[in-house]
Structures are given as C-alpha cells and as structure tokens.
C-alpha angles and dihedrals in degrees: 000000000000127000099257093041091052092051099028102115101033095047092044089055092045090051093057094041104042116015108151138125136068127335126255111243092190099087114135109197142109125226129224132161132248137170130284093053093293134137118209128244111200113209130177102295099349146057131213132179129233130187114280111251095034110124138189111282121255088247128024113265097195113021090205096052119116091211138007135181136172132193120259115269144154115310111268094010120120114253118260090221143006137201119206131177123204134184112207125190103221132142096190117114110273093243089058091053089051090048088058093048092051092045090053090050091054088067090065124095114264092004115185125177104218099175139358110178132168112217142146129251105204101316094331124105112242145167132213114208120185120183142165129214141146133239136188117261121216089263091055098251120128117251119200114222138186121209128191122190124189107195115191126185100226097175139345089282106026131076122181117210117196105192127190120184122186137170109262092237090060099035100093093045089049095042096097089056092044092051091047089055091052092048091049096066113117129175116224122035101292 
C-alpha cells in the first residue's frame, strides 16, 4: 500500500487538529483562475481547482502530497478543512486501490462509508469515495470528520488522488465548494 493510503486517515485528522509551524517553500505549481470561485492548481498532466483564498498550511499535512491548501482561519487554530493532491505510481486496477483506501478507513473510530462510486472524469476512469470517521483532538475530545477522495487513473502507472477533509460540523456548508473542486478536475494541461 502506498504512503498516503497507509497514513490517509490518521494524518488527515492530525492536519485538522494540529496544523501549526513554518510553511513549506518547496511547492511547485502554477496558479490560474476558473469559475465557481476556484483557483487552478496545475499538476503534471492534470489541473484541479481549489477555493480562492485557501493557502498552503503552516506545516505540511501529508509529506508526500504534491499540493496542499487550507482555508483561512484564526491564528494558531487548526484548519476546518484541507485539500491535498497526490500522485501515486501504481499499476493495480483502480478498484483495488479503492478497496485498500476503504479497508484502511475501516480501522478508524466511528468509520462510515458514505459513498463509493465508479465514474469517469473526461475519458479517465475514476472513483469518488466519501467517508466519515472521528479522531482524538489534542485536548482528548473526539472530532468528527468527513473525507472525500477523487481517485483518477491518469496513465497506466499514475493515479491522482484529490483529497478534501473537513470537520463534520462544516461539511454540509462546505459541500458545494467540495463538489466544485471534484468537478474541476481535468486531465491534460487545460
């Protein structure tokens, strides 16, 4: 199993519960603009939107992510959401990769599979996986989270994972933005 799939749930929770520190100056991306209040991240062979105003976190959430942003919030407070983009080198069938992601999620407290749907993005096979779970905050209380992964088979050896994690209490209010992010994914450079 690949590095972000192994650590997917725990690190996502940690990101929302404890993001602090110094920023990563190593980002390699270009920005463009698109509709629905989104700004474009241009990856190698794809583009995806993210809400305007979201910025890289003070400290990396997923060390293996190509790109990460969080919404603005009070200084020192954990973000209420995060968006991370990964490129995985994996030849397994996409449904097997999704099986692994779901199996990993089942190890989380209060896991609930909300949606697992095969789809296509342009002419590329893809899956949308929505799940809920809870994690312990620094103060010991349980925080309920929602995670959405859009996994797109970009080539025979590359899978892109666009991951959005949000606190459950904000998820429904943020869902139009989350869905706009998922709809914005395009293979190629345009």
